[in-house]
C-alpha positions as CSV (number, residue, x, y, z in Angstrom):
1,M,137.8,107.3,124.7
2,S,134.8,105.4,125.8
3,P,131.7,107.2,127.1
4,L,132.2,105.7,130.6
5,S,135.9,106.9,130.7
6,L,134.8,110.3,129.6
7,L,132.1,110.4,132.3
8,L,134.6,109.4,135.0
9,L,137.0,112.0,133.7
10,L,134.4,114.7,134.0
11,L,133.4,113.6,137.4
12,S,137.0,113.7,138.6
13,S,137.6,117.1,137.1
14,A,134.4,118.6,138.3
15,A,135.4,117.7,141.9
16,Y,137.8,120.6,142.1
17,A,136.7,123.7,144.0
18,Q,138.3,126.2,146.3
19,L,138.0,124.8,149.8
20,W,141.2,126.1,151.6
21,P,141.3,129.5,153.2
22,D,144.0,132.1,152.5
23,P,145.7,132.8,154.8
24,W,145.4,130.2,157.6
25,H,147.3,130.2,160.9
26,G,149.7,132.7,159.6
27,S,150.6,130.7,156.5
28,A,149.9,132.0,153.0
29,R,148.4,129.8,150.3
30,T,150.9,129.7,147.4
31,S,149.2,127.4,144.9
32,T,146.2,125.1,144.5
33,S,145.5,122.1,142.3
34,A,143.0,119.3,141.8
35,P,144.0,116.2,143.6
36,P,143.7,113.0,141.6
37,I,140.8,110.7,142.3
38,A,142.0,107.1,142.2
39,D,138.5,105.6,141.9
40,P,136.1,108.1,140.4
41,M,133.2,105.6,140.6
42,L,133.8,105.1,144.4
43,W,134.0,108.9,144.8
44,A,130.7,109.4,143.0
45,E,129.0,106.6,145.0
46,Y,130.1,108.1,148.3
47,G,128.7,111.5,147.3
48,G,131.9,113.3,146.6
49,Q,131.2,117.0,146.1
50,A,134.5,118.8,145.8
51,S,138.2,118.5,146.5
52,E,141.3,120.8,146.5
53,K,145.0,120.5,147.2
54,A,146.7,123.7,148.5
55,V,150.3,124.4,149.2
56,Y,151.1,126.8,152.2
57,N,154.2,128.6,153.3
58,G,154.6,130.4,156.6
59,P,156.0,130.2,160.1
60,V,155.5,126.5,160.3
61,G,157.3,126.0,157.0
62,R,156.1,124.7,153.7
63,F,153.4,122.1,153.7
64,S,150.5,120.8,151.6
65,A,146.9,120.3,152.6
66,T,144.3,118.3,150.7
67,A,140.5,118.4,151.4
68,W,137.7,116.2,150.1
69,R,134.1,117.3,150.8
70,L,131.4,114.8,150.7
71,D,127.6,114.7,151.3
72,D,127.6,114.0,155.0
73,S,129.7,112.4,157.8
74,T,128.8,108.8,156.8
75,A,130.1,109.4,153.3
76,A,133.2,111.1,154.7
77,L,133.9,108.2,157.0
78,A,133.6,105.8,154.1
79,W,136.1,107.9,152.0
80,F,138.4,108.3,155.0
81,Q,138.6,104.5,155.4
82,A,139.1,104.0,151.7
83,I,142.0,106.3,151.2
84,R,144.0,106.0,154.4
85,P,147.2,103.9,154.0
86,A,147.6,100.6,155.8
87,N,150.4,101.9,158.0
88,C,148.3,104.9,159.3
89,A,148.4,104.8,163.1
90,S,145.0,105.7,164.4
91,S,144.6,108.0,167.4
92,S,140.8,107.8,167.1
93,L,138.0,106.8,164.8
94,T,138.4,110.1,162.9
95,A,142.2,110.6,162.8
96,C,145.4,108.7,161.9
97,A,149.0,109.6,161.0
98,T,151.9,108.2,159.1
99,P,155.5,109.3,159.4
100,G,154.9,112.0,156.8
101,A,151.2,112.7,156.8
102,Q,148.1,113.2,158.9
103,F,144.5,112.2,158.0
104,V,141.6,113.9,159.7
105,L,137.9,113.3,159.4
106,H,135.6,116.2,160.4
107,Q,131.9,116.1,159.7
108,N,131.6,115.9,155.8
109,Y,135.3,116.6,155.2
110,V,138.4,114.4,154.9
111,L,141.7,116.4,155.3
112,L,145.2,115.3,154.6
113,F,148.2,117.3,155.8
114,E,151.7,116.5,154.5
115,G,154.8,118.2,155.9
116,W,153.1,119.5,159.0
117,R,150.7,118.1,161.6
118,P,148.3,120.7,163.0
119,L,147.3,120.6,166.6
120,P,143.7,120.4,167.7
121,A,143.6,124.1,168.5
122,E,144.9,124.8,165.0
123,L,142.3,122.5,163.4
124,A,139.6,124.2,165.5
125,E,140.7,127.5,163.9
126,L,140.4,125.9,160.4
127,Y,137.0,124.2,160.7
128,P,134.7,127.3,160.7
129,Q,136.5,128.5,157.5
130,L,135.6,125.3,155.5
131,P,132.7,126.0,153.1
132,R,129.5,124.0,153.4
133,L,130.5,122.2,156.5
134,R,127.7,119.8,157.7
135,S,127.5,116.6,159.7
136,G,124.3,115.1,158.3
137,G,123.4,113.3,161.4
138,G,126.8,112.4,162.8
139,L,128.9,109.3,162.4
140,P,127.2,105.9,161.8
141,L,127.0,103.3,164.5
142,L,128.1,100.3,162.4
143,P,131.9,100.7,163.1
144,A,131.2,100.2,166.8
145,Y,129.9,96.7,166.2
146,L,133.2,95.4,164.8
147,P,135.2,93.5,167.4
148,E,138.6,94.8,168.3
149,K,140.3,91.5,168.9
150,N,142.3,90.1,165.9
151,R,141.1,92.9,163.6
152,V,143.6,93.9,160.9
153,R,144.5,97.6,161.4
154,N,142.9,100.0,158.8
155,S,141.1,97.1,157.0
156,E,137.7,98.7,157.7
157,R,135.7,99.6,154.6
158,Y,132.3,101.2,154.4
159,V,129.7,100.0,151.8
160,L,127.2,102.5,150.5
161,G,126.4,101.1,147.1
162,P,127.0,98.4,144.5
163,H,130.5,99.6,143.5
164,S,131.9,99.7,147.1
165,L,130.2,96.3,147.7
166,Q,131.9,94.8,144.6
167,R,135.2,96.3,145.6
168,F,135.2,95.4,149.3
169,L,132.9,92.4,149.6
170,P,132.7,90.8,146.1
171,A,131.3,87.5,147.4
172,V,128.0,89.1,148.2
173,P,125.9,90.1,145.1
174,A,124.4,93.6,145.1
175,A,120.9,92.3,144.3
176,L,121.1,90.0,147.4
177,A,122.3,92.8,149.7
178,G,119.4,95.1,148.8
179,L,121.4,98.3,148.6
180,E,118.6,100.0,146.8
181,D,116.7,100.1,150.1
182,G,119.2,102.3,151.9
183,V,121.2,99.4,153.3
184,E,124.7,100.2,154.6
185,A,127.5,97.8,155.7
186,Q,130.8,97.9,157.5
187,V,133.5,95.4,156.3
188,A,136.7,94.5,158.0
189,S,139.4,91.8,157.9
190,F,140.5,89.7,160.8
191,S,143.4,87.3,161.4
192,S,142.6,83.8,162.5
193,P,144.5,80.6,163.1
194,S,143.4,79.3,159.7
195,G,144.2,82.6,157.8
196,P,142.5,85.8,156.9
197,A,138.9,86.2,157.7
198,T,136.2,88.7,156.7
199,L,133.4,90.2,158.7
200,A,130.6,92.3,157.3
201,V,127.9,93.9,159.4
202,F,124.8,95.0,157.4
203,Y,122.2,97.5,158.7
204,F,118.7,97.3,157.5
205,L,115.9,99.7,158.0
206,T,113.7,97.3,160.0
207,P,114.2,94.0,161.9
208,Q,111.6,92.4,159.6
209,L,113.7,93.2,156.5
210,A,116.8,92.0,158.3
211,I,115.1,88.6,159.0
212,L,114.3,88.2,155.3
213,K,117.8,89.2,154.2
214,A,119.4,86.9,156.8
215,R,117.6,83.9,155.3
216,E,118.9,84.8,151.9
217,F,122.5,85.4,153.2
218,E,122.4,81.9,154.7
219,K,122.3,80.5,151.1
220,L,125.7,82.0,150.3
221,P,128.5,79.4,150.5
222,G,131.3,79.9,152.9
223,F,129.5,82.4,155.2
224,A,128.2,82.1,158.7
225,V,125.3,84.4,159.4
226,K,123.9,86.0,162.5
227,R,121.0,88.4,162.9
228,T,120.4,90.7,165.9
229,G,117.8,93.4,165.6
230,A,118.1,95.2,162.3
231,F,121.7,94.1,161.9
232,V,122.9,91.0,160.0
233,A,126.5,89.9,160.3
234,L,128.4,87.7,157.8
235,A,131.7,86.0,158.6
236,S,133.9,83.8,156.5
237,P,135.7,81.5,155.7
238,S,136.5,79.6,158.9
239,P,133.2,78.4,160.5
240,S,134.8,78.1,164.0
241,F,136.4,81.6,163.8
242,A,133.2,83.0,162.3
243,A,131.2,81.7,165.2
244,T,133.6,83.3,167.6
245,I,133.4,86.7,165.9
246,L,129.6,86.5,165.6
247,R,129.1,85.8,169.3
248,S,130.5,89.2,170.2
249,I,128.0,91.1,168.0
250,E,124.8,92.1,169.6
251,S,122.3,94.7,168.7
252,Q,122.0,97.7,171.0
253,S,118.5,98.8,170.5
254,E,116.8,101.7,172.2
255,F,113.0,101.6,172.9
256,V,110.7,104.4,173.6
257,W,107.6,103.6,175.5
258,N,104.5,105.8,175.2
259,T,102.7,105.7,178.5
260,P,99.5,107.7,179.3
261,G,100.1,110.6,181.6
262,K,97.9,113.0,183.4
263,L,95.7,115.0,181.0
264,P,95.5,118.7,181.4
265,E,92.4,119.9,183.2
266,M,89.5,121.0,181.0
267,P,88.9,124.8,181.1
268,N,86.0,126.1,183.3
269,V,83.8,127.6,180.6
270,A,81.1,128.7,183.0
271,G,83.7,130.5,185.2
272,M,85.2,132.1,182.1
273,L,81.8,133.4,181.0
274,V,81.2,134.8,184.5
275,A,84.6,136.5,184.5
276,I,83.8,138.1,181.1
277,A,80.4,139.3,182.4
278,E,82.1,140.8,185.5
279,L,84.7,142.5,183.4
280,T,82.1,143.9,181.1
281,G,80.1,145.2,184.1
282,L,83.1,146.9,185.6
283,L,83.9,148.6,182.2
284,L,80.2,149.7,181.9
285,I,80.2,151.1,185.5
286,A,83.5,152.9,184.8
287,C,82.1,154.5,181.6
288,V,78.9,155.6,183.4
289,A,80.9,157.0,186.3
290,G,83.2,158.9,183.9
291,G,80.2,160.3,182.1
292,L,78.6,161.5,185.4
293,V,81.8,163.2,186.5
294,F,82.2,164.9,183.2
295,A,78.5,166.1,183.3
296,F,78.9,167.4,186.9
297,F,82.0,169.5,186.0
298,R,80.3,170.7,182.8
299,A,77.2,171.9,184.7
300,Y,79.4,173.5,187.5
301,F,81.5,175.6,185.1
302,R,78.3,176.6,183.1
303,N,76.6,177.9,186.2
304,R,79.8,179.8,187.3
305,R,79.9,181.6,183.9
306,I,76.3,182.6,184.2
307,R,77.0,184.1,187.7
308,L,80.1,185.9,186.6
309,A,79.3,187.0,183.0
310,G,75.5,186.9,183.0
311,T,75.5,184.4,180.1
312,D,76.4,180.8,179.6
313,S,78.1,181.6,176.4
314,P,81.8,180.6,176.5
315,F,82.6,183.7,174.3
316,T,83.4,187.1,175.6
317,F,81.8,190.1,173.7
318,L,83.4,193.5,173.7
319,H,80.7,196.2,173.2
320,V,82.7,198.9,171.5
321,P,80.6,202.1,170.7
322,D,80.7,203.5,167.2
């Protein structure tokens, strides 16, 4: 066995961990196993952390549930797009179903249910029990830039590294895409009068970097290129259809303007010092007055003892004869 095959085998075996609760929604977990990873390199590039397949038996019958946990919601979306079948009918960006299975994306988890489709209330009961659940900033915005018209269902694929780029968009070299700079891309297939077409939307960190990359992308044969903001879109192979697709892609940037406001008033230092002096004077007067009151009552009780006992001593002496 080659070192690369051994490494991939270790990666796929290390992915197994206990993720499913026991019990859940009245069903008992009867067995668990490690689900096979069809593409370990893609799983590693997407930040796959752990996976588990569990078999449940309970009031809803016997069903299996598979969970994949990834680094964040972007990686989970990429894995969700990569493993869902072509005939999966999407009810939203994060869920789809086939006649015998249901795929659900929730934060950094991708869930597969076979033999039973849980309702939203039942899923809400499950989510708090999933270990190390996190969103990592929410879903990316790139899928929203893909046009709906003529898009092939479930053809979307997310690019996070050189392996996913080579698998889903092999015509673009990894060195040209600049994936080492945190670049991400959403790829999808479209149907056109001249045949299948491909659209890829790249997101770069800054518009300046997008300008430089767009100039390099224009050198690729068979691609039409459009830049808008920090996004660069590539379409092929039909120039006319590519132009039609690219016209519908526009950047939706948000700007934050820093405008000068009313500065807070400067503190009145002189008034603060006067207030401190007044407070100090009041405390001094209170101390002197308290001392005078104490001295008055002390002298009063002393004179009273002298009149009654003939002495100002506070002690009483008993003169007992021998």
